[in-house]
N, C-alpha and C positions, 0 to 999 in steps of 0.2 A: 527859375530854379525850384521855387516852391510850386510852379505849375507842374513841373516835373514831376516832383516830388509825389504831389498828389496824386498825379497819373498812374506813378508806380503804385501807391496803396490802392487804388482803384481796381489796378489789374490784378494786384494779388487778391485783394479781397474776392473779387470776380471768380478768379482761380478756384479758391478756399471752396467757395460758394457751390461751383461747380462739382468740386471733388465730393463735396459731402452730399450732393443731391446725387451723384454716381453711385454711392457706397449704397450696396443691399441695404435693406431695413433690419435693424438689431446686429449687424454683422459684428460691430464691436462693443455694442453699449450692454447687453443684457448680463445679469450675474445669477450665479447659483451657489447661495451659503448655507449652512445650516441654521435652522431657525435662533431667534437671537441672538445674530451676529456673531456666533462662536467660532472659532478658528477651523475646527472639526467637529464631527457628530461624535458621542461617545455615548456607548449603551454598556450597562452591566446585568447580569442576571444569571441564574445557573442554568446547566445543560440541559435541553428539553424545552424551554421557554419561548416565547415569542416577544421581543423588545420592538418598541415604537419610538420614533422620532418623525422630525418634519422637516422638510427641505423647503428653502423660500427662493423662488423665482422671480427675478425684477425685470420689467421690460420698460425702460424709460423712453423708448421709441415711439414716434407718431403711430405705429402700424402693430396690430396684433402678431404675437410672436408665436411659433409651435415649435414646443420642446420635446425631444424624446429622453427617455431616463432609463436607466438601466443599472445594475449591479455589478459588481466585479470583485472576486476574493472572498465573495460571502452570500448564502442565501437570501438576497433583498428582493423583497415585494411592494409593490406602490399602489396607492388607491387607485391610479390611472397611469399607464405607461407612457402617453401622450398626451401632453396639455398644452392647451393655446391660452396664453396670458395675453390679456387686453393691453391696448396701448396706456403706457403711463400706468403701470398697475403693477402690484406684487401677488402673487400665487403663492399660499402655501401649499405642499403636498404631503401628506403624510405616508411614511413607509414604513415596512418592518422588517426587522432580522429573524430567522428563524435559527434557532441555537438548536441543532440536533441532539439527541440524546447522547452520542457517542463525540461530541466536541470536548476534548479536554481542558480542564481548567486553566486559566492563565490568560496573557495578552494576545488577540488575534487583530489580523489589519483586514482591511477592504475598502472598497470605494463606492461611490455614488458617482454616476457618470451622465451628464445632461448634455444632450447636441441639440444645436438649431443654429440655422442661418451658416452653414459650414464651419461651424467652431464648436470646439468640446471643451467643457469644464468638468474638473475632477474633485469632488469634495472626499477628503479623507472620511475614514470611517473605521473607530477605534472601538474594539470589542473584548470587554473582560468577561470571562466565563467564572463564576464562582464555584467554589466547592472543595473537597478534599483531595489534594494529590497521592493517587495511588500508583506506584510502578510495578507491573506483575506479568511475568513472562512465564510460557510453559511450551515442552517440546512433545509433541505427540507423533501417531503413527508412523514410528521408527521403522523402516523395513530395509532389509539387504538383499541385494539383488545377486546372487551367487553366481550369475552366469557373467555378469561384468564387473561386480564388486563396488557397483555404485551405492550410496546409502541415500535414502528417501525418507524425508522429515515435514512436520508441518511447524512452524513456530505461531503461538498465538498470544495476543496482547490481552490480557485478563484485567488490565488495571485503567487508569482513567487519564494517562500521561501517554505523549508519543513516546516509542522506545528506538532506539539504535542498537540492535542488538549485536552481540559477540559469539562465537561458537568455537568450541574446542571438542576434538573427537579422539577417542582411544577406542583400540582393540586388543583383547588378551586372549591368546591361545593357549593351547595345552602345554606348549614348552615357553612360554612366556609372551611379552608383548609383540604385537605385529603392526601395531600402526599407533603413532603418538602424535597427533597434528595439533599443535599447540594454539590457545586460544586468540582469535584474531576477528576483526570487525567484517560485518556482513555489508554488501553495498546496497542498503535500502532501509527504509524505517517503518515501523508499523504503528498505526493508530490505534486509540481503543476500540477494542473488539474486531481488530482485524487481523486476519491469517496469512500465512504466506506458505505455500509448501515448495520445497525447493529439493536438488538432487546435489548431493555431495560426491564427486567422483573419488574414486580409488584405485589408481591404476595398475599397481601391483599386489593384488589380494594375494593369501597363500594359496598354495596348489592343493594340500591336503591338510587340513586343519578342521576342528571346532573352537568357534570363536565367540565372544562376549561383544558387542560394540555397543560402546558409552557415548552419549552426545550430550554435551553441558552446555546450555546457553544462558547468557548473562546480558543484563542492561545496567545502565547508572541507576542505582536506586532500586533496583528489583535483585530478590534474592535468587541464585542459581538454580536453573532448572535442568535436571537430569532426566534422561529416558535410554533405555538400552533394548538392545534384540540380540536375539541368539541366531547363530548361522553356522552351517558344516559345508567345508568346502572339499572337493575331491576332485581327480582327474576324471575327464569325461570316460575314458576306456575302464576306468576301475572299474564300476558297476557291471559291465558285462564280463568282465574277467572274472569278477569274484562270483557272478552267477554260474559262470562256465565252471569253475572249481567245486562249487557245490554240487551243480550237477552232476559232474564225473565222480565225485565222492560217494553221492548216492545210489548212482548207477553201479559203481565198483562194490559197495557194500550189498547192494541186491544181488549182485553176480556171487558174491563170497557166499550168502545166505543160499543161494540156489544150489551152488556146488556142495555146499554142507548138507543139504537135504537129500541131494542126489547120492552120496555116499552113504548117508545113513541106511537109506531105502535099498541100494545095492547090498549093503552089509546083512539087512534085515532077511533080504530075499535069500542070501548066499547061508544064512543060519537056516532057515527053513527049509533048504533042499536037501541039507546033510543028513543023513540017518542015524 
């Protein structure tokens, strides 16, 4: 029985060694972590700055390991995109995150990715952008297309925070309100400095009216922004009909004046011929 047990252990050990020998170098052994053993990389600074940190790559294998690095969700740059870590060595790779000038204050997330030997590791990146939080929204370039009734406008984020805009539309004509569309959320967000040009449909504009259209945009934390545009609606045949009436009136007046002058001349000629 002891002989059989020893034979079984030897067989199991031989099989384990064979499995280890067959495994690709560094397939399950290498690590990628923030420097100093932190659970994630944390960076803090104002918009427009470049923040730096270090990624530690550890290769406990007996062969060199080539690791490819990339960023996700943040503008990450590395001292080298491809790093070869010698056997049983740790390599510290500096990297930097560029915080663009339009990055809003607050918490942001990203990641540093390391790939080698058919395996990928992800290191969480947490970024805190400092600075005052200002919500500001404007409505610009309002235009009414009188042929279709559609309203074109541009929303601009003038602040430092991401905005979720809402829009209300109202149009007043000569005899009263012709359009009253209540405040509702728009299906997009605006980053600081970003602008969006959109078209608001108006399926049933007035056939004949002079209107003032007001667009009011709001967003949480921002003061309401209002812009307006004037437009005149008229039936398509109306200009031609009006022009015809004016032309007829002008021709009629000219004919009356000519007849008046003719009568005057005839009367004068008759008076001169009388002895």
